[in-house]
N, C-alpha and C positions, 0 to 999 in steps of 0.2 A: 522353274518357268513362273507367269505370272496366273493371280487369282481376279486382278482386279482391270476389266478392259480396257479399263480411261486408263492407266500407266500406262505411260510410256521407257525406255532405255535409251530413249534417242537423243544426246545431248541436242541438239541443235531444236528438236519441239519439247526436249524439258526448259530451257533457254529462253523461247519464245514465247511458253506458258508462265514461266515467271518474269517476264517482262510486259507481258500483252496485261495482266489482273490489274486490277483497281488496287488505289496503293492504301486503299482500310486493309484491302484484302493482305496485300502483300506484309503489312505493318507485324498483322498475327504472325502469318510465315516464320519472317524473319525473327522472331522476338525469340527469348530462350531467358528461362532462369536465370536467375543469378546467385551464386554463393551468398551464404550468409557473411561473408569478411568483405564482400568486393560490394554487395548494400550498403554495408555500413560506413564504407570506403570513397563510394558514391553518396550516396544521402540518396539513395533510392524511395524509400519507405515514406521520404516527405513529405512526397505530390501523392503519395495514396493516403497521409493523414490527412494534408491538406483539403481532399479533397472530400471523405467522409466527414470534417466537420465542415465543410461548407453545409452540406447534405442534412447534418443534422441539424442546423443552428436554420433552416429554413424551414424543416418543419418545428423548430419550437415557435418560430417567426407565426407559420401555419394555425399551432394548438393555440398561438395568442389571441390571432382573429378570429376563428371559432369555426375554422372554414372546416376542418373535419367533423364529418359526422359520430356522435355517440350513439351506443345500444338504438339508446331509448325513443332518439329521433327518427330512428330506424325503423320502430316498432310502431310509435305514435302514426309513421306515413301507413307500414300496411294494411292498419285496424283503418 
């Protein structure tokens, strides 16, 4: 017995739901975590590390420019 009324066991309807879904959702549905051996073999973590490095560097540049607010700045604006 199915508890969720939005889930069907029909192959035809499942295929239609899969192929008509937007690609950004399909990518999440089709993704699967890899084992540590496969991650190291295909160097998957390299991409994630690069994204984190870029994010860190962008925040460092923003801090140097003085864009970020300090707690003192916020407290002065409140008074």
